[in-house]
Each structure stands twice: as C-alpha cells, then as structure tokens.
PAFIZA-305137 format. One line per field, with one value per atom (N, C-alpha, C): residue in one letter; atom name; x, y, z. Coordinates in steps of 0.1 Angstrom, whole numbers, plus 5000, padded with zeros to 4 digits. Example, Ala and Ser with C-alpha at 12.3 -4.5 7.8 and 13.67 -1.06 7.14 Angstrom:
// PAFIZA-305137
residuo = A|A|A|S|S|S
atomo = N|CA|C|N|CA|C
east = 5132|5123|5132|5128|5137|5129
north = 4943|4955|4967|4978|4989|5000
up = 5078|5078|5078|5071|5071|5079
// end
This chain:
// PAFIZA-305137
residuo = X|X|X|X|X|X|X|X|X|X|X|X|X|X|X|X|X|X|X|X|X|X|X|X|X|X|X|X|X|X|X|X|X|X|X|X|X|X|X|X|X|X|X|X|X|X|X|X|X|X|X|X|X|X|X|X|X|X|X|X|X|X|X|X|X|X|X|X|X|X|X|X|X|X|X|X|X|X|X|X|X|X|X|X|X|X|X|X|X|X|X|X|X|X|X|X|X|X|X|X|X|X|X|X|X|X|X|X|X|X|X|X|X|X|X|X|X|X|X|X|X|X|X|X|X|X|X|X|X|X|X|X|X|X|X|X|X|X|X|X|X|X|X|X|X|X|X|X|X|X|X|X|X|X|X|X|X|X|X|X|X|X|X|X|X|X|X|X|X|X|X|X|X|X|X|X|X|X|X|X|X|X|X|X|X|X|X|X|X|X|X|X|X|X|X|X|X|X|X|X|X|X|X|X|X|X|X|X|X|X|X|X|X|X|X|X|X|X|X|X|X|X|X|X|X|X|X|X|X|X|X|X|X|X|X|X|X|X|X|X|X|X|X|X|X|X|X|X|X|X|X|X|X|X|X|X|X|X|X|X|X|X|X|X|X|X|X|X|X|X|X|X|X|X|X|X|X|X|X|X|X|X|X|X|X|X|X|X|X|X|X|X|X|X|X|X|X|X|X|X|X|X|X|X|X|X|X|X|X|X|X|X|X|X|X|X|X|X|X|X|X|X|X|X|X|X|X|X|X|X|X|X|X|X|X|X|X|X|X|X|X|X|X|X|X|X|X|X|X|X|X|X|X|X|X|X|X|X|X|X|X|X|X|X|X|X|X|X|X|X|X|X|X|X|X|X|X|X|X|X|X|X|X|X|X|X|X|X|X|X|X|X|X|X|X|X|X|X|X|X|X|X|X|X|X|X|X|X|X|X|X|X|X|X|X|X|X|X|X|X|X|X|X|X|X|X|X|X|X|X|X|X|X|X|X|X|X|X|X|X|X|X|X|X|X|X|X|X|X|X|X|X|X|X|X|X|X|X|X|X|X|X|X|X|X|X|X|X|X|X|X|X|X|X|X|X|X|X|X|X|X|X|X|X|X|X|X|X|X|X|X|X|X|X|X|X|X|X|X|X|X|X|X|X|X|X|X|X|X|X|X|X|X|X|X|X|X|X|X|X|X|X|X|X|X|X|X|X|X|X|X|X|X|X|X|X|X|X|X|X|X|X|X|X|X|X|X|X|X|X|X|X|X|X|X|X|X|X|X|X|X|X|X|X|X|X|X|X|X|X|X|X|X|X|X|X|X|X|X|X|X|X|X|X|X|X|X|X|X|X|X|X|X|X|X|X|X|X|X|X|X|X|X|X|X|X|X|X|X|X|X|X|X|X|X|X|X|X|X|X|X|X|X|X|X|X|X|X|X|X|X|X|X|X|X|X|X|X|X|X|X|X|X|X|X|X|X|X|X|X|X|X|X|X|X|X|X|X|X|X|X|X|X|X|X|X|X|X|X|X|X|X|X|X|X|X|X|X|X|X|X|X|X|X|X|X|X|X|X|X|X|X|X|X|X|X|X|X|X|X|X|X|X|X|X|X|X|X|X|X|X|X|X|X|X|X|X|X|X|X|X|X|X|X|X|X|X|X|X|X|X|X|X|X|X|X|X|X|X|X|X|X|X|X|X|X|X|X|X|X|X|X|X|X|X|X|X|X|X|X|X|X|X|X|X|X|X|X|X|X|X|X|X|X|X|X|X|X|X|X|X|X|X|X|X|X|X|X|X|X|X|X|X|X|X|X|X|X|X|X|X|X|X|X|X|X|X|X|X|X|X|X|X|X|X|X|X|X|X|X|X|X|X|X|X|X|X|X|X|X|X|X|X|X|X|X|X|X|X|X|X|X|X|X|X|X|X|X|X|X|X|X|X|X|X|X|X|X|X|X|X|X|X|X|X|X|X|X|X|X|X|X|X|X|X|X|X|X|X|X|X|X|X|X|X|X|X|X|X|X|X|X|X|X|X|X|X|X|X|X|X|X|X|X|X|X|X|X|X|X|X|X|X|X|X|X|X|X|X|X|X|X|X|X|X|X|X|X|X|X|X|X|X|X|X|X|X|X|X|X|X|X|X|X|X|X|X|X|X|X|X|X|X|X|X|X|X|X|X|X|X|X|X|X|X|X|X|X|X|X|X|X|X|X|X|X|X|X|X|X|X|X|X|X|X|X|X
atomo = N|CA|C|N|CA|C|N|CA|C|N|CA|C|N|CA|C|N|CA|C|N|CA|C|N|CA|C|N|CA|C|N|CA|C|N|CA|C|N|CA|C|N|CA|C|N|CA|C|N|CA|C|N|CA|C|N|CA|C|N|CA|C|N|CA|C|N|CA|C|N|CA|C|N|CA|C|N|CA|C|N|CA|C|N|CA|C|N|CA|C|N|CA|C|N|CA|C|N|CA|C|N|CA|C|N|CA|C|N|CA|C|N|CA|C|N|CA|C|N|CA|C|N|CA|C|N|CA|C|N|CA|C|N|CA|C|N|CA|C|N|CA|C|N|CA|C|N|CA|C|N|CA|C|N|CA|C|N|CA|C|N|CA|C|N|CA|C|N|CA|C|N|CA|C|N|CA|C|N|CA|C|N|CA|C|N|CA|C|N|CA|C|N|CA|C|N|CA|C|N|CA|C|N|CA|C|N|CA|C|N|CA|C|N|CA|C|N|CA|C|N|CA|C|N|CA|C|N|CA|C|N|CA|C|N|CA|C|N|CA|C|N|CA|C|N|CA|C|N|CA|C|N|CA|C|N|CA|C|N|CA|C|N|CA|C|N|CA|C|N|CA|C|N|CA|C|N|CA|C|N|CA|C|N|CA|C|N|CA|C|N|CA|C|N|CA|C|N|CA|C|N|CA|C|N|CA|C|N|CA|C|N|CA|C|N|CA|C|N|CA|C|N|CA|C|N|CA|C|N|CA|C|N|CA|C|N|CA|C|N|CA|C|N|CA|C|N|CA|C|N|CA|C|N|CA|C|N|CA|C|N|CA|C|N|CA|C|N|CA|C|N|CA|C|N|CA|C|N|CA|C|N|CA|C|N|CA|C|N|CA|C|N|CA|C|N|CA|C|N|CA|C|N|CA|C|N|CA|C|N|CA|C|N|CA|C|N|CA|C|N|CA|C|N|CA|C|N|CA|C|N|CA|C|N|CA|C|N|CA|C|N|CA|C|N|CA|C|N|CA|C|N|CA|C|N|CA|C|N|CA|C|N|CA|C|N|CA|C|N|CA|C|N|CA|C|N|CA|C|N|CA|C|N|CA|C|N|CA|C|N|CA|C|N|CA|C|N|CA|C|N|CA|C|N|CA|C|N|CA|C|N|CA|C|N|CA|C|N|CA|C|N|CA|C|N|CA|C|N|CA|C|N|CA|C|N|CA|C|N|CA|C|N|CA|C|N|CA|C|N|CA|C|N|CA|C|N|CA|C|N|CA|C|N|CA|C|N|CA|C|N|CA|C|N|CA|C|N|CA|C|N|CA|C|N|CA|C|N|CA|C|N|CA|C|N|CA|C|N|CA|C|N|CA|C|N|CA|C|N|CA|C|N|CA|C|N|CA|C|N|CA|C|N|CA|C|N|CA|C|N|CA|C|N|CA|C|N|CA|C|N|CA|C|N|CA|C|N|CA|C|N|CA|C|N|CA|C|N|CA|C|N|CA|C|N|CA|C|N|CA|C|N|CA|C|N|CA|C|N|CA|C|N|CA|C|N|CA|C|N|CA|C|N|CA|C|N|CA|C|N|CA|C|N|CA|C|N|CA|C|N|CA|C|N|CA|C|N|CA|C|N|CA|C|N|CA|C|N|CA|C|N|CA|C|N|CA|C|N|CA|C|N|CA|C|N|CA|C|N|CA|C|N|CA|C|N|CA|C|N|CA|C|N|CA|C|N|CA|C|N|CA|C|N|CA|C|N|CA|C|N|CA|C|N|CA|C|N|CA|C|N|CA|C|N|CA|C|N|CA|C|N|CA|C|N|CA|C|N|CA|C|N|CA|C|N|CA|C|N|CA|C|N|CA|C|N|CA|C|N|CA|C|N|CA|C|N|CA|C|N|CA|C|N|CA|C|N|CA|C|N|CA|C|N|CA|C|N|CA|C|N|CA|C|N|CA|C|N|CA|C|N|CA|C|N|CA|C|N|CA|C|N|CA|C|N|CA|C|N|CA|C|N|CA|C|N|CA|C|N|CA|C|N|CA|C|N|CA|C|N|CA|C|N|CA|C|N|CA|C|N|CA|C|N|CA|C|N|CA|C|N|CA|C|N|CA|C|N|CA|C|N|CA|C|N|CA|C|N|CA|C|N|CA|C|N|CA|C|N|CA|C|N|CA|C|N|CA|C|N|CA|C|N|CA|C|N|CA|C|N|CA|C|N|CA|C|N|CA|C|N|CA|C|N|CA|C|N|CA|C|N|CA|C|N|CA|C|N|CA|C|N|CA|C|N|CA|C|N|CA|C|N|CA|C|N|CA|C|N|CA|C|N|CA|C|N|CA|C|N|CA|C|N|CA|C|N|CA|C|N|CA|C|N|CA|C|N|CA|C|N|CA|C|N|CA|C|N|CA|C|N|CA|C|N|CA|C|N|CA|C|N|CA|C|N|CA|C|N|CA|C|N|CA|C|N|CA|C|N|CA|C|N|CA|C|N|CA|C|N|CA|C|N|CA|C|N|CA|C|N|CA|C|N|CA|C|N|CA|C|N|CA|C|N|CA|C|N|CA|C|N|CA|C|N|CA|C|N|CA|C
east = 4439|4433|4437|4450|4456|4449|4447|4441|4427|4419|4406|4405|4415|4415|4419|4427|4431|4419|4411|4399|4388|4387|4378|4383|4396|4401|4398|4400|4398|4383|4374|4360|4354|4358|4351|4359|4372|4380|4384|4387|4391|4381|4368|4357|4356|4356|4356|4369|4380|4393|4391|4386|4384|4375|4364|4354|4360|4368|4375|4384|4392|4402|4396|4385|4379|4371|4365|4358|4368|4380|4390|4395|4397|4402|4392|4379|4369|4368|4368|4367|4378|4390|4402|4401|4395|4394|4384|4373|4363|4369|4376|4382|4392|4399|4410|4404|4391|4385|4383|4389|4389|4375|4372|4359|4347|4349|4339|4326|4326|4314|4306|4314|4308|4301|4308|4303|4290|4291|4279|4267|4270|4259|4252|4261|4255|4247|4252|4245|4231|4230|4218|4208|4212|4203|4195|4200|4194|4185|4184|4176|4161|4154|4140|4134|4121|4115|4117|4116|4119|4133|4142|4156|4159|4152|4153|4147|4136|4130|4139|4146|4155|4167|4171|4182|4178|4166|4161|4160|4157|4156|4170|4180|4194|4198|4195|4199|4191|4178|4171|4177|4182|4188|4201|4208|4220|4216|4205|4202|4198|4191|4187|4200|4209|4222|4229|4231|4238|4230|4216|4207|4209|4210|4212|4226|4236|4249|4248|4240|4238|4231|4221|4215|4224|4233|4243|4252|4256|4265|4258|4246|4238|4239|4236|4237|4251|4261|4274|4279|4275|4280|4270|4259|4249|4254|4264|4269|4278|4282|4291|4284|4275|4268|4255|4245|4233|4234|4232|4233|4220|4214|4202|4205|4194|4196|4202|4196|4201|4216|4219|4233|4242|4238|4245|4246|4235|4236|4246|4246|4256|4270|4272|4285|4290|4281|4285|4289|4282|4286|4299|4301|4313|4325|4322|4333|4337|4327|4330|4339|4336|4345|4359|4360|4374|4381|4373|4380|4383|4379|4380|4395|4404|4418|4427|4420|4428|4427|4437|4438|4426|4418|4406|4397|4397|4387|4388|4401|4402|4400|4400|4397|4383|4374|4360|4358|4367|4366|4368|4377|4380|4368|4363|4351|4339|4337|4325|4328|4340|4344|4341|4342|4340|4326|4316|4303|4300|4310|4309|4313|4309|4313|4328|4334|4348|4350|4360|4363|4357|4348|4343|4347|4355|4359|4368|4378|4387|4381|4372|4365|4356|4350|4340|4347|4360|4366|4366|4369|4369|4356|4345|4332|4328|4332|4330|4336|4347|4354|4346|4338|4329|4320|4314|4305|4313|4325|4333|4336|4338|4341|4329|4317|4304|4303|4305|4304|4314|4326|4337|4333|4326|4321|4311|4302|4292|4298|4308|4315|4322|4329|4336|4327|4316|4307|4300|4295|4288|4298|4310|4320|4324|4324|4328|4317|4305|4294|4295|4298|4300|4311|4322|4333|4329|4321|4316|4307|4299|4290|4298|4308|4317|4324|4329|4337|4329|4317|4310|4298|4292|4280|4282|4287|4288|4299|4310|4322|4318|4310|4306|4298|4290|4281|4289|4299|4305|4321|4326|4340|4348|4344|4350|4365|4367|4380|4391|4387|4396|4409|4420|4433|4437|4428|4431|4435|4443|4447|4435|4430|4419|4424|4437|4443|4443|4448|4449|4436|4426|4413|4407|4409|4404|4411|4424|4432|4426|4422|4416|4403|4395|4382|4385|4395|4398|4403|4411|4417|4406|4397|4385|4376|4374|4366|4372|4384|4391|4391|4393|4393|4379|4369|4355|4351|4355|4352|4359|4372|4380|4373|4369|4362|4349|4342|4329|4332|4342|4346|4351|4359|4364|4352|4343|4332|4324|4320|4311|4319|4332|4340|4347|4342|4348|4349|4338|4338|4350|4351|4362|4375|4377|4390|4394|4384|4388|4393|4387|4391|4405|4408|4422|4432|4428|4438|4440|4430|4432|4442|4445|4454|4469|4471|4484|4490|4502|4508|4508|4513|4514|4500|4490|4477|4468|4471|4463|4461|4471|4469|4460|4457|4448|4435|4432|4420|4407|4408|4397|4391|4399|4395|4388|4390|4384|4374|4373|4365|4350|4345|4331|4327|4337|4335|4329|4333|4328|4312|4307|4292|4284|4291|4283|4281|4270|4267|4262|4258|4254|4242|4232|4221|4224|4233|4237|4245|4254|4262|4254|4244|4235|4227|4222|4215|4224|4236|4246|4249|4251|4254|4242|4230|4217|4216|4219|4218|4229|4240|4251|4247|4240|4235|4225|4216|4206|4213|4222|4230|4237|4242|4250|4240|4228|4219|4214|4214|4211|4222|4234|4246|4244|4241|4240|4228|4217|4206|4209|4216|4221|4229|4238|4246|4238|4229|4221|4212|4206|4198|4206|4218|4227|4231|4233|4237|4225|4213|4201|4200|4203|4202|4211|4223|4234|4234|4223|4221|4231|4236|4244|4235|4233|4223|4228|4226|4231|4220|4222|4212|4214|4203|4203|4211|4209|4216|4231|4235|4249|4256|4249|4255|4255|4245|4245|4257|4260|4272|4285|4285|4298|4300|4289|4290|4296|4291|4297|4312|4316|4330|4338|4332|4337|4339|4329|4330|4341|4342|4352|4366|4369|4382|4385|4375|4377|4381|4376|4379|4393|4397|4410|4421|4419|4429|4430|4442|4443|4442|4433|4431|4426|4425|4419|4408|4398|4386|4390|4400|4404|4409|4414|4419|4409|4398|4390|4382|4379|4372|4379|4392|4400|4400|4403|4403|4390|4379|4366|4362|4366|4363|4370|4383|4391|4385|4382|4377|4364|4355|4342|4343|4352|4354|4359|4368|4373|4362|4354|4343|4331|4325|4313|4316|4328|4332|4331|4330|4328|4314|4304|4291|4285|4292|4287|4299|4296|4306|4304|4294|4291|4301|4313|4323|4320|4314|4311|4300|4290|4280|4285|4295|4301|4309|4316|4324|4315|4304|4294|4288|4285|4279|4289|4302|4312|4313|4313|4315|4303|4291|4278|4278|4281|4281|4291|4302|4313|4308|4302|4298|4286|4276|4264|4267|4274|4277|4288|4297|4309|4311|4310|4312|4301|4289|4277|4277|4278|4278|4290|4302|4314|4313|4307|4305|4295|4284|4275|4282|4290|4297|4306|4313|4322|4314|4302|4293|4289|4286|4282|4293|4305|4317|4317|4311|4311|4304|4294|4286|4291|4303|4308|4317|4315|4324|4333|4346|4356|4358|4358|4360|4349|4344|4335|4341|4351|4358|4373
north = 7162|7149|7145|7147|7143|7151|7164|7172|7168|7163|7159|7146|7137|7124|7127|7137|7140|7145|7154|7159|7148|7139|7127|7119|7117|7110|7117|7130|7138|7137|7139|7139|7126|7115|7102|7092|7095|7086|7092|7105|7112|7111|7113|7113|7100|7088|7075|7073|7078|7077|7085|7097|7105|7099|7093|7086|7075|7067|7055|7060|7071|7076|7082|7090|7096|7086|7076|7066|7058|7054|7047|7055|7068|7077|7077|7079|7080|7066|7055|7042|7039|7043|7040|7048|7060|7068|7062|7056|7049|7036|7029|7016|7017|7028|7030|7034|7036|7039|7026|7025|7013|7008|6996|6989|6998|7005|7015|7008|6998|6991|6984|6976|6969|6978|6989|6998|7005|7010|7016|7006|6994|6984|6981|6980|6977|6989|7001|7013|7014|7012|7013|7002|6991|6980|6984|6994|6998|7010|7015|7027|7025|7034|7034|7041|7040|7047|7062|7068|7082|7086|7078|7081|7079|7069|7068|7080|7085|7097|7109|7110|7121|7120|7107|7105|7109|7105|7109|7124|7131|7145|7151|7145|7150|7148|7137|7134|7144|7147|7157|7170|7174|7187|7188|7176|7176|7181|7177|7181|7196|7200|7214|7223|7218|7225|7227|7217|7218|7225|7224|7231|7246|7250|7264|7269|7260|7264|7264|7256|7256|7269|7273|7286|7298|7297|7308|7308|7297|7297|7302|7299|7304|7320|7325|7340|7346|7339|7344|7344|7334|7333|7338|7344|7348|7359|7367|7378|7372|7359|7353|7344|7336|7326|7321|7319|7313|7298|7293|7279|7275|7264|7259|7255|7254|7250|7236|7227|7213|7212|7220|7219|7225|7236|7241|7231|7224|7214|7203|7198|7188|7194|7207|7213|7214|7217|7217|7203|7193|7179|7175|7178|7175|7182|7195|7202|7196|7190|7183|7171|7164|7152|7157|7167|7172|7178|7183|7189|7179|7167|7157|7155|7156|7153|7166|7178|7190|7198|7207|7214|7224|7222|7230|7231|7220|7218|7228|7233|7243|7236|7223|7217|7218|7223|7224|7235|7245|7255|7248|7239|7233|7224|7217|7208|7216|7227|7235|7241|7246|7252|7243|7230|7221|7222|7228|7229|7242|7250|7263|7261|7270|7269|7272|7267|7270|7285|7290|7305|7311|7305|7310|7303|7292|7284|7291|7297|7304|7317|7323|7335|7332|7320|7316|7314|7311|7308|7320|7332|7344|7347|7346|7349|7337|7325|7314|7316|7323|7326|7336|7344|7353|7346|7335|7326|7320|7316|7311|7321|7333|7344|7347|7347|7349|7339|7326|7315|7316|7321|7324|7334|7345|7356|7350|7342|7336|7328|7320|7311|7318|7329|7337|7345|7350|7358|7349|7337|7328|7322|7319|7313|7323|7336|7346|7347|7346|7346|7334|7323|7310|7312|7318|7321|7330|7340|7349|7341|7333|7325|7316|7309|7300|7308|7320|7328|7334|7340|7348|7342|7331|7325|7310|7303|7288|7285|7292|7289|7293|7303|7307|7296|7289|7278|7265|7262|7249|7250|7262|7264|7258|7260|7254|7259|7271|7277|7274|7266|7262|7256|7261|7255|7261|7269|7276|7291|7296|7310|7319|7327|7336|7347|7351|7361|7356|7344|7339|7337|7333|7331|7344|7354|7368|7373|7369|7373|7367|7354|7347|7354|7357|7364|7377|7385|7398|7395|7385|7382|7378|7370|7365|7377|7386|7397|7407|7409|7418|7412|7399|7392|7392|7390|7390|7404|7415|7428|7431|7427|7429|7421|7409|7401|7408|7413|7420|7433|7440|7452|7449|7439|7434|7429|7422|7416|7427|7437|7447|7458|7456|7465|7458|7446|7438|7445|7452|7459|7470|7477|7488|7481|7471|7464|7458|7452|7446|7456|7468|7478|7483|7484|7488|7477|7464|7453|7452|7455|7455|7465|7475|7485|7482|7471|7467|7461|7466|7462|7447|7439|7425|7418|7424|7418|7423|7434|7440|7431|7424|7415|7403|7401|7390|7395|7408|7415|7408|7402|7396|7385|7378|7367|7372|7384|7389|7400|7406|7418|7415|7403|7401|7402|7402|7404|7418|7428|7441|7442|7432|7432|7428|7423|7419|7431|7437|7448|7445|7455|7453|7444|7445|7436|7422|7418|7405|7399|7407|7403|7400|7409|7406|7393|7391|7378|7366|7367|7356|7354|7365|7364|7358|7362|7357|7342|7337|7323|7316|7322|7316|7314|7324|7322|7311|7310|7299|7286|7285|7272|7269|7279|7276|7270|7276|7271|7257|7253|7240|7230|7235|7227|7224|7235|7234|7225|7226|7217|7203|7200|7186|7180|7189|7184|7182|7191|7189|7177|7174|7162|7149|7149|7137|7135|7146|7145|7138|7142|7135|7120|7118|7104|7095|7100|7091|7093|7098|7098|7107|7118|7128|7138|7136|7144|7158|7168|7181|7191|7203|7214|7219|7222|7227|7240|7249|7262|7260|7252|7250|7243|7232|7224|7233|7241|7249|7259|7265|7274|7267|7255|7247|7242|7239|7236|7248|7260|7272|7273|7270|7271|7260|7248|7237|7241|7246|7250|7261|7270|7280|7274|7265|7259|7251|7243|7236|7244|7257|7266|7272|7274|7280|7270|7258|7247|7242|7243|7238|7223|7218|7203|7199|7186|7181|7172|7171|7163|7149|7143|7130|7128|7139|7138|7145|7151|7159|7151|7139|7131|7129|7127|7125|7138|7149|7162|7166|7164|7167|7159|7146|7138|7142|7145|7150|7163|7173|7185|7184|7175|7173|7167|7158|7152|7162|7171|7182|7191|7195|7205|7199|7189|7184|7175|7171|7164|7174|7187|7196|7195|7190|7189|7175|7165|7152|7142|7130|7120|7109|7111|7101|7102|7098|7100|7092|7080|7072|7080|7085|7093|7105|7112|7124|7120|7109|7104|7100|7093|7089|7101|7112|7124|7130|7132|7138|7129|7116|7107|7108|7109|7110|7122|7133|7146|7146|7140|7139|7130|7119|7109|7115|7121|7125|7138|7147|7160|7160|7150|7150|7138|7126|7114|7112|7112|7109|7119|7132|7141|7140|7136|7135|7123|7112|7100|7103|7110|7114|7124|7133|7142|7135|7124|7117|7110|7106|7100|7111|7123|7134|7138|7136|7140|7131|7119|7111|7117|7126|7132|7145|7149|7163|7161|7170|7171|7182|7180|7190|7200|7194|7203|7200|7211|7210|7214|7223|7229|7226
up = 2275|2279|2292|2295|2308|2319|2316|2326|2329|2319|2320|2329|2326|2333|2348|2350|2364|2372|2365|2372|2374|2365|2367|2379|2380|2391|2405|2405|2417|2421|2411|2413|2418|2412|2414|2422|2425|2433|2447|2447|2459|2470|2466|2476|2483|2476|2484|2492|2487|2495|2508|2507|2519|2529|2523|2532|2540|2533|2540|2550|2547|2556|2568|2566|2577|2586|2580|2588|2596|2591|2598|2610|2608|2618|2630|2626|2637|2644|2637|2643|2652|2649|2657|2670|2669|2682|2691|2686|2694|2700|2691|2695|2707|2707|2717|2731|2732|2745|2752|2764|2772|2775|2771|2774|2769|2759|2754|2751|2742|2738|2749|2757|2768|2778|2782|2792|2787|2774|2769|2768|2764|2763|2776|2786|2800|2805|2802|2806|2800|2786|2779|2784|2788|2793|2805|2813|2825|2823|2810|2807|2809|2815|2815|2803|2801|2790|2790|2802|2803|2799|2802|2799|2784|2778|2763|2756|2761|2755|2756|2767|2769|2759|2757|2748|2733|2730|2716|2715|2726|2725|2723|2730|2728|2714|2708|2694|2684|2687|2680|2681|2693|2695|2687|2685|2676|2662|2657|2643|2643|2654|2655|2657|2664|2666|2653|2645|2633|2622|2624|2615|2616|2629|2632|2626|2627|2621|2606|2600|2585|2581|2589|2586|2587|2597|2599|2587|2582|2571|2558|2557|2546|2545|2557|2558|2555|2561|2559|2544|2537|2523|2513|2517|2508|2498|2503|2494|2483|2485|2475|2466|2472|2464|2472|2464|2471|2472|2484|2487|2494|2490|2497|2511|2519|2533|2534|2526|2526|2522|2512|2508|2519|2525|2536|2548|2550|2561|2558|2545|2541|2542|2539|2540|2554|2564|2578|2582|2579|2583|2576|2564|2557|2563|2568|2575|2588|2595|2607|2604|2593|2589|2586|2579|2576|2588|2597|2609|2620|2618|2629|2633|2624|2628|2627|2628|2627|2640|2642|2654|2655|2666|2669|2657|2649|2639|2627|2624|2614|2600|2599|2587|2582|2591|2588|2577|2576|2566|2552|2551|2538|2534|2544|2541|2536|2542|2537|2523|2521|2509|2497|2499|2488|2481|2489|2484|2477|2476|2469|2454|2445|2432|2430|2420|2417|2416|2422|2422|2435|2442|2454|2467|2465|2476|2486|2481|2490|2496|2488|2493|2504|2504|2514|2528|2528|2540|2550|2544|2552|2559|2551|2557|2567|2564|2573|2587|2587|2600|2608|2601|2609|2618|2613|2621|2633|2630|2641|2652|2647|2656|2665|2659|2667|2677|2674|2683|2694|2691|2701|2711|2706|2714|2725|2720|2729|2739|2735|2744|2755|2751|2761|2770|2765|2773|2783|2779|2788|2798|2793|2801|2812|2809|2818|2829|2825|2835|2844|2838|2846|2856|2852|2862|2873|2870|2880|2890|2885|2893|2902|2897|2905|2915|2912|2921|2932|2929|2939|2945|2939|2945|2949|2939|2941|2951|2950|2959|2973|2976|2989|2996|2988|2993|2997|2988|2990|2991|2993|2996|2984|2972|2960|2959|2962|2959|2970|2980|2990|2984|2987|2982|2968|2962|2950|2953|2944|2945|2940|2949|2945|2936|2938|2930|2915|2913|2899|2893|2901|2896|2892|2900|2896|2884|2883|2871|2858|2860|2848|2844|2854|2851|2843|2848|2841|2827|2825|2812|2802|2807|2799|2795|2805|2803|2792|2793|2784|2770|2769|2756|2750|2758|2754|2748|2755|2750|2737|2736|2724|2712|2715|2704|2699|2708|2705|2696|2701|2694|2680|2679|2666|2657|2662|2655|2648|2655|2650|2642|2641|2633|2621|2618|2608|2594|2591|2578|2577|2588|2588|2589|2597|2599|2586|2578|2565|2555|2555|2546|2549|2562|2567|2563|2565|2562|2547|2539|2525|2519|2527|2523|2526|2534|2537|2524|2520|2507|2505|2515|2513|2511|2518|2518|2506|2500|2490|2478|2474|2463|2465|2478|2482|2487|2484|2489|2484|2472|2466|2475|2483|2491|2504|2508|2521|2519|2507|2505|2508|2507|2510|2524|2533|2547|2549|2541|2542|2540|2532|2530|2542|2552|2564|2573|2572|2580|2594|2602|2615|2617|2607|2607|2606|2596|2593|2605|2610|2621|2634|2636|2648|2646|2634|2632|2634|2629|2631|2646|2653|2667|2675|2671|2677|2675|2663|2660|2668|2670|2678|2692|2698|2712|2713|2703|2703|2703|2694|2692|2705|2712|2724|2735|2736|2746|2743|2730|2726|2731|2729|2735|2750|2757|2772|2775|2768|2771|2769|2758|2756|2768|2773|2784|2796|2799|2811|2810|2799|2797|2799|2793|2795|2809|2816|2831|2838|2835|2841|2837|2824|2819|2826|2829|2835|2850|2856|2870|2878|2871|2878|2885|2898|2905|2908|2900|2902|2899|2905|2902|2888|2881|2868|2867|2876|2876|2878|2887|2890|2878|2873|2862|2849|2847|2835|2834|2845|2845|2845|2851|2849|2835|2828|2814|2806|2809|2802|2805|2817|2820|2812|2811|2804|2789|2783|2769|2767|2777|2776|2776|2786|2787|2774|2769|2757|2745|2745|2734|2736|2748|2750|2748|2753|2751|2737|2731|2717|2717|2708|2708|2694|2691|2679|2683|2674|2678|2682|2675|2679|2693|2699|2713|2722|2717|2725|2736|2733|2742|2755|2755|2767|2775|2768|2774|2780|2772|2777|2789|2789|2801|2813|2812|2824|2829|2821|2825|2832|2826|2832|2846|2848|2861|2871|2867|2876|2879|2870|2872|2879|2873|2879|2891|2893|2905|2917|2915|2926|2932|2925|2929|2929|2924|2923|2924|2930|2931|2921|2912|2902|2890|2892|2882|2869|2870|2858|2850|2857|2850|2843|2849|2843|2831|2831|2820|2808|2812|2801|2795|2803|2797|2787|2791|2782|2770|2771|2760|2750|2757|2749|2741|2747|2739|2728|2730|2720|2708|2712|2702|2694|2700|2693|2685|2691|2684|2674|2676|2667|2658|2664|2657|2647|2651|2642|2630|2633|2621|2612|2618|2610|2601|2606|2598|2586|2590|2579|2569|2574|2565|2556|2561|2552|2541|2544|2533|2523|2528|2519|2509|2514|2506|2493|2494|2482|2470|2473|2462|2458|2463|2459|2447|2437|2426|2428|2430|2433|2421|2409|2398|2387|2381|2370|2357|2358|2347|2348
// end
C-alpha cells in the first residue's frame, strides 16, 4: 500500500514540482539579463513588416529544427520501442527542460527517457547518445570548414589573423580535423565497438543497456547523420535571418562560416544552458565583430537564438512533463 502511494505521489506530484522548478530557473536566467525586457521592447517597436515576417520564419524554423530531432530520436529508439512522432516531439522538448541546468545539456537524456516504457528507459539513453554523436560530427566537420575559410580566404581579405599566432591557429585546425575523422570512424563502427565493449568484464553485466546500439546499421546511421546535417543548416539559417533582422550588415557567406565556428566553439567549451547566453553573446561579439561594428545587433541575435531555440522549447517541455506518468507498475 505504501509502495502504491509512493508511486501515486511520484506520478501526480513530481511533475508539477518539476514544472515549477524548471520555470523558476528559466525565469531567473532571463531576469538577470540587464535591461532585457526594456531593450527587447524598444527593438520590436522599430520592426517593419518585413522584419516581423523574418522573425516568424525563425520561430517556424525552430519547430522544424526540433521536429527533425524528434524524427531522429524515433529512428534511434525504433529497435527498442515504437514511439509516435508527437510523443517523440514532446520527449525532445521535455529533454530540453531537464537539460536546462545541466552541463552541456546532459540532462536531456533523462528527460527523453521519461517517455519510454518502464524497462526501456535506461536502454534508450545509449541509442540517444548516437544522435548526439551524429550532431557532434556535423558540428566538427562544418566548424572545420569554417576555420579553413577564416584561415585561407577571409583572413587574406581583411587581415583577421593580425596579432594572432598562425602556428596555434593551424594547430587548432589540425586538432579539429583529427577529432572529426576519429568521430566519423567511431560513428560508423559503433556496432563493432559495442560488441568489443560488451566483452569487458566490468561492462558485460551492463551489456543489456547498450546492446541495442548494435542494431543501428549503416543505413540507419546514414539517415541519422543526414537528418543532423539538415538540422544544422536550419540552425545556421536561423542565425543568418536574425542577423538581418537586427541590422547586422554582413555577407551571408562570411556570416555563415562564422556561425559554424561559433557552434564549434560552443560545443568544445563546457557550459550549461543557464550560462550559455553570456558565453554565446561574448563569442558572437568576438567573431561577428570582425566584420560588423553593430555590437547591439550581434548581442540581440545571440539572445534571440538562445531564447527561441532554448527557452521557449524548455518552457513547453516543462509543461509536457505534467502529463508524464513515471511509473505504471
């Protein structure tokens, strides 16, 4: 009887508590931004119809972005459990809510696992990591191309590397290149690597939790990687549109590769979503400040991306958590 009451408490009270906690955490992060509301209000009052349309497109792309991620997750966990697209979409948003206060968003795995059946939750984490690995590969490959562009084309036109060590910049390019190749090799060898890892004495007793990774063959891995590329381009397009909205007059080509470098650095630097806005803003100023003096517009772009792609989905995800039953048995 006590056990039953405990499960009822978890199912019907923990969800609202999580919602309140996550909402307060997100609200505090916004509140601590200096003159956040006043600045945004004044900026929106000067928007033209064309700029409003672009903003709506950016918001629409947010849904497309996380919709692609939901489809990816569907493919990843299909060997464990069939999940509808809408349920997968809710799981992705709830994962964002859980990952809001964790290092590099690792809490997202727990948020998504809540939408799996009991007994499948821990097993789903391993295959969910495969999707993260695919997105990491795309980030490193595109970031590497961005670094090449900055080094060999962009810098020659505007003397960007003046005062910087070319040696260390080239060393960074080599390191990113090696890491990207290693990630690709690991990604397409996951089935073999998983079988080897399962034979390790300490790991063998936990093989049940990672064995489903073996079921992801080359076809599935290619599909997941393809969707990761599409999702990445949606990210870049959102950034470019916001740069236009906030009057940051830059070339699409130059800005696009700088965005790729920005995403690469954000991936490498350990951070939590609660602190990401400050880091993203500072990096954006350093990178886009190379081609534009509109610092306010650059900051607004960084803030807008963070708010649209992180805060709004996280708030929605905290609402979705209210409908999740953690235990059925």
